[in-house]
ROTORGU-695602 format. One record per residue (C-alpha): residue in three letters; x, y, z. Coordinates in steps of 0.001 Angstrom, whole numbers, plus 500000, padded with zeros to 6 digits. Layout:
["ALA",[X,Y,Z]] ...
***
This chain:
["MET",[234290,775391,951475]] ["LEU",[237819,774879,952767]] ["ALA",[239997,776632,955350]] ["ILE",[243683,776223,954557]] ["PRO",[246112,777351,957273]] ["VAL",[248876,779575,955930]] ["ASP",[250219,781416,958981]] ["GLY",[250585,780999,962737]] ["ILE",[249864,777280,963189]] ["SER",[252379,775723,965579]] ["ASP",[254106,772400,964926]] ["GLY",[251820,770614,967373]] ["ARG",[248683,771541,965459]] ["SER",[247298,770226,962221]] ["ARG",[248383,772142,959137]] ["ASN",[245847,770330,956965]] ["ALA",[242953,771974,955181]] ["ARG",[239628,771534,956900]] ["THR",[236127,771578,955511]] ["VAL",[234235,774561,956895]] ["ALA",[230905,773849,955189]] ["GLU",[229335,771854,952399]] ["LEU",[226913,773822,950274]] ["ASP",[224262,773193,947667]] ["GLY",[223089,776142,945637]] ["SER",[224051,778626,942970]] ["GLU",[227506,780091,942524]] ["GLU",[226234,783422,943864]] ["GLU",[224840,781733,946992]] ["ALA",[228153,779924,947540]] ["GLU",[230124,783171,947193]] ["ALA",[227830,784905,949705]] ["ALA",[228218,781973,952120]] ["LEU",[232005,782171,951708]] ["LEU",[232045,785845,952726]] ["GLN",[229801,785026,955706]] ["ALA",[232187,782227,956723]] ["ALA",[235170,784588,956430]] ["SER",[233336,787013,958716]] ["THR",[232654,784405,961408]] ["PHE",[235462,781798,961145]] ["GLU",[237300,781603,964475]] ["TYR",[239464,778479,964159]] ["ASP",[239646,777488,967828]] ["LEU",[240180,780895,969407]] ["TRP",[238178,781559,972550]] ["LYS",[237865,785249,971775]] ["VAL",[238755,787018,968535]] ["ARG",[240229,790468,969175]] ["ARG",[240810,791432,965563]] ["ARG",[239790,790045,962176]] ["GLU",[241163,791137,958815]] ["ILE",[239611,789838,955603]] ["PHE",[241339,790200,952229]] ["LYS",[239490,789309,949044]] ["CYS",[241720,787311,946696]] ["SER",[238953,786460,944226]] ["SER",[235210,785886,944269]] ["ARG",[236007,782318,945366]] ["SER",[238701,782933,948017]] ["TYR",[239519,785174,950983]] ["PHE",[242559,785422,953211]] ["VAL",[241487,785788,956839]] ["ARG",[243853,786868,959608]] ["ILE",[242414,786460,963100]] ["GLU",[244044,787520,966355]] ["GLY",[243175,786216,969774]] ["LEU",[244541,787178,973155]] ["LEU",[247790,785255,972660]] ["ASN",[247874,783964,969084]] ["ALA",[247283,785072,965506]] ["TYR",[246384,782796,962612]] ["GLY",[245997,783172,958873]] ["PHE",[243727,781060,956685]] ["LEU",[242814,780958,953045]] ["LEU",[239078,780284,952848]] ["GLN",[238258,778940,949446]] ["LEU",[235333,777478,947537]] ["GLY",[235951,774114,945980]] ["GLU",[233728,771987,943793]] ["ARG",[233679,768256,944456]] ["VAL",[234328,766545,941142]] ["GLN",[234761,763000,942433]] ["ASP",[233811,761011,945528]] ["SER",[234860,757377,945716]] ["GLY",[232323,756845,948523]] ["VAL",[229376,757479,946186]] ["GLN",[228406,754759,943724]] ["ALA",[227306,755691,940217]] ["GLY",[223576,756392,940204]] ["ASP",[223388,757090,943966]] ["ASP",[221768,760333,945046]] ["GLU",[224024,762701,946967]] 
***
């Protein structure tokens, strides 16, 4: 599960996507976990005053969160790992 900043991140902060969670389970379980993450994701705000969640698809939500001084927007999205160069063939994940 990834959080991709799309709004409100200043030049001094990282604009890179961050991993919010790694999940094992069914697609339905992952989609439920994504909605839960959208409902609780706070970036690094001390106190969230307002949260807006917009469903883009069953696998992505746009979340706008407002703190006391700042507002941020993130696209929270499910992704499926299809390759990992750190795992050798035959290794258990």
